[in-house]
C-alpha positions as CSV (number, residue, x, y, z in Angstrom):
1,M,0.0,0.0,0.0
2,T,2.8,2.4,0.9
3,S,4.6,1.5,-2.3
4,C,1.5,2.3,-4.4
5,L,1.2,5.7,-2.7
6,Q,4.8,6.4,-3.3
7,Q,4.4,5.7,-7.0
8,A,1.4,7.8,-7.2
9,Y,3.2,10.6,-5.5
10,D,6.2,10.4,-7.8
11,L,3.9,10.4,-10.9
12,L,2.1,13.4,-9.6
13,K,5.3,15.2,-8.9
14,E,6.6,14.5,-12.5
15,W,3.3,15.8,-14.0
16,Q,3.4,18.8,-11.7
17,T,6.9,19.7,-13.0
18,L,5.8,19.3,-16.6
19,V,2.6,21.3,-16.1
20,A,4.6,24.1,-14.4
21,G,7.1,24.1,-17.3
22,A,4.4,24.3,-19.9
23,L,2.7,27.1,-18.0
24,A,6.0,29.0,-17.7
25,I,6.5,28.7,-21.5
26,L,3.0,29.8,-22.2
27,A,3.3,32.8,-19.9
28,A,6.7,33.7,-21.5
29,K,5.1,33.5,-24.9
30,M,2.2,35.6,-23.9
31,A,4.5,38.2,-22.3
32,T,6.7,38.5,-25.4
33,K,3.9,38.7,-27.9
34,P,3.2,42.4,-27.4
35,V,6.9,43.1,-27.7
36,W,7.1,41.3,-31.2
37,Q,3.9,43.1,-32.2
38,Q,5.5,46.4,-31.3
39,L,8.6,45.6,-33.2
40,D,6.5,44.6,-36.3
41,R,4.7,47.9,-36.1
42,M,8.0,49.8,-35.8
43,E,9.4,48.0,-38.8
44,T,6.3,48.6,-40.8
45,Q,6.4,52.4,-39.9
46,S,10.1,52.5,-40.9
47,R,9.4,50.9,-44.3
48,I,6.6,53.4,-44.9
49,M,9.0,56.3,-44.1
50,V,11.5,54.7,-46.5
51,R,8.9,54.4,-49.1
52,E,7.9,58.1,-48.9
53,T,11.6,59.0,-49.3
54,L,12.0,56.8,-52.3
55,V,8.8,58.3,-54.0
56,R,10.2,61.8,-53.4
57,R,13.5,60.7,-54.8
58,I,11.9,59.3,-58.0
59,E,9.9,62.6,-58.5
60,E,13.1,64.6,-58.0
61,L,15.2,62.5,-60.4
62,E,12.3,62.7,-63.1
63,Q,12.2,66.5,-62.7
64,R,16.0,66.8,-63.0
65,R,16.0,64.6,-66.0
66,R,13.4,66.7,-67.7
67,T,15.2,70.0,-66.8
68,A,18.5,68.6,-68.1
69,R,17.0,67.5,-71.3
70,A,15.2,70.9,-71.8
71,A,18.4,72.8,-71.0
72,V,20.1,71.8,-74.2
73,G,17.1,70.4,-76.1
74,E,16.4,73.4,-78.3
75,T,20.0,73.6,-79.5
76,V,20.2,69.8,-80.3
77,A,16.8,69.7,-82.0
78,T,17.2,72.8,-84.2
79,I,20.6,72.0,-85.4
80,S,19.6,68.5,-86.2
81,Q,16.6,69.7,-88.1
82,Y,18.6,72.4,-90.0
83,L,21.3,70.0,-91.0
84,G,18.7,67.4,-92.0
85,W,17.1,69.9,-94.3
86,W,20.4,70.5,-96.2
87,D,21.5,66.9,-95.9
88,D,25.1,67.8,-96.5
89,D,28.3,68.3,-94.7
90,G,27.3,71.8,-93.4
91,S,29.2,73.8,-96.0
92,Q,26.0,75.6,-97.0
93,I,25.2,76.8,-93.4
94,D,23.8,80.3,-93.4
95,E,25.8,82.8,-91.3
96,N,22.6,84.5,-89.9
97,W,21.3,81.1,-88.9
98,A,24.6,80.4,-87.2
99,F,24.4,83.7,-85.3
100,E,21.0,82.9,-84.0
101,R,22.0,79.4,-83.0
102,S,25.1,80.6,-81.2
103,Q,22.9,83.0,-79.2
104,V,20.4,80.2,-78.3
105,A,23.3,77.8,-77.5
106,A,24.9,80.4,-75.2
107,M,21.6,80.8,-73.4
108,D,21.2,77.0,-73.1
109,A,24.8,76.9,-71.6
110,G,23.7,79.4,-69.0
111,K,20.6,77.4,-68.1
112,F,22.6,74.2,-67.9
113,R,25.2,75.9,-65.7
114,A,22.5,77.1,-63.3
115,F,20.9,73.7,-63.3
116,R,24.2,72.1,-62.2
117,E,24.8,74.7,-59.5
118,R,21.3,73.9,-58.0
119,N,21.5,70.1,-58.2
120,R,24.1,67.6,-57.1
121,D,23.7,64.0,-58.2
122,T,25.6,60.7,-58.2
123,P,29.2,60.8,-59.5
124,E,28.1,59.0,-62.7
125,I,25.5,61.7,-63.4
126,E,27.9,64.5,-62.5
127,L,30.5,63.1,-65.0
128,A,27.7,63.0,-67.7
129,K,26.9,66.7,-66.9
130,D,30.6,67.5,-67.3
131,A,30.5,66.0,-70.8
132,V,27.5,68.1,-71.8
133,A,29.1,71.3,-70.6
134,A,32.3,70.4,-72.3
135,A,30.4,69.8,-75.6
136,L,28.5,73.1,-75.5
137,T,31.7,75.3,-75.3
138,P,33.3,74.3,-78.6
139,L,30.0,74.2,-80.5
140,I,29.2,77.8,-79.5
141,A,32.7,78.9,-80.4
142,C,32.4,77.2,-83.8
143,L,29.0,78.9,-84.6
144,D,30.6,82.2,-83.6
145,D,33.4,81.6,-86.1
146,V,30.8,80.7,-88.8
147,H,28.9,84.0,-88.5
148,R,31.8,86.3,-87.6
149,P,32.6,87.3,-91.3
150,A,29.0,88.3,-91.8
151,S,28.4,89.9,-88.4
152,T,31.6,91.9,-88.2
153,Q,32.8,94.8,-90.4
154,Q,36.4,94.8,-91.5
155,H,36.5,98.6,-91.3
156,D,34.1,100.6,-89.2
157,D,34.1,102.8,-86.1
158,D,34.9,99.8,-83.9
159,H,37.2,97.8,-86.2
160,D,40.1,98.2,-88.5
161,I,41.1,94.7,-89.3
162,P,44.2,94.2,-91.5
163,D,43.5,92.3,-94.8
164,E,45.6,89.4,-93.7
165,E,43.8,89.0,-90.5
166,W,40.4,89.4,-92.2
167,E,41.2,86.7,-94.7
168,A,42.0,84.4,-91.8
169,I,38.6,85.2,-90.3
170,E,36.9,84.4,-93.5
171,Q,38.8,81.2,-94.0
172,R,38.0,80.2,-90.5
173,G,34.3,80.8,-91.0
174,E,34.3,78.5,-94.1
175,A,36.2,75.8,-92.2
176,A,33.9,76.1,-89.1
177,K,30.9,75.3,-91.2
178,L,32.2,71.8,-91.8
179,E,32.8,71.4,-88.0
180,V,29.2,72.2,-86.9
181,N,27.8,68.7,-87.6
182,G,30.5,66.9,-85.7
183,L,30.4,69.1,-82.7
184,H,26.6,69.0,-82.7
185,T,26.8,65.2,-82.7
186,V,29.1,65.2,-79.7
187,L,26.6,67.4,-77.8
188,R,23.7,65.2,-78.8
189,Q,25.5,62.1,-77.6
190,A,26.5,63.7,-74.4
191,S,22.9,64.8,-73.8
192,D,21.6,61.3,-74.5
193,A,24.3,59.8,-72.1
194,L,23.1,62.1,-69.4
195,D,19.5,61.2,-70.0
196,A,20.6,57.5,-69.8
197,E,22.4,58.0,-66.4
198,Y,19.3,59.6,-64.9
199,S,17.3,56.6,-66.3
200,T,19.7,54.2,-64.6
201,S,19.4,56.0,-61.3
202,L,15.6,56.0,-61.6
203,D,15.6,52.2,-62.3
204,L,17.6,51.6,-59.2
205,V,15.3,53.6,-56.9
206,R,12.2,52.1,-58.4
207,T,13.7,48.6,-57.7
208,K,14.1,49.6,-54.1
209,L,10.6,50.9,-54.0
210,V,9.2,47.6,-55.3
211,D,11.1,45.7,-52.7
212,V,9.7,48.0,-49.9
213,D,6.2,47.6,-51.3
214,S,6.6,43.8,-51.3
215,H,7.6,43.8,-47.6
216,L,4.7,46.1,-46.7
217,L,2.2,43.9,-48.6
218,S,3.5,40.8,-46.8
219,S,3.2,42.6,-43.4
220,L,-0.5,43.5,-44.2
221,E,-1.2,39.9,-45.2
222,N,0.2,38.6,-41.9
223,T,-1.8,40.9,-39.7
């Protein structure tokens, strides 16, 4: 009889230990659940803030891309159109047209310079901006050389240019006509490359946005 009571006591003791352990685990789980819920909410809020930042960055890059394109767009488009009309090497370029284009290109250079001063971008984009600025300068100088014989008087109240120097100006004007097409091509390619760099940056940010949205959607589905 005593042996049976001892066995029953030992069995009850073992079950008491198991029950106590299970209750302790359950209590710990219930205690930590609010903490995990709070951490999940904090992570979700953080992702929402990151998402807002990424959306603003996309809008900013798109605006800069449009501004950069517009800054030199008129010069690129009008020269392309003009040379397309003539369909030649540029030897028939009109001096008056060259004067007008040099003025527009100079204004474009000013707009592009102001754009660069207001906005700093990734090193890759900044290098592409450098290329655009570097392409504008010789094109403007070339157009100025083209129109100079027509827009300058050899002898007037402001000028008294020797015949030899005047002949050099005229020769340079004719030679410059043949250079416009090539310099314009360099500017167009530089502008396209800058546009491509902005496109690459936009793709990277959009990829990050998709990743954030995916995590947010997963969090909503698990709530």
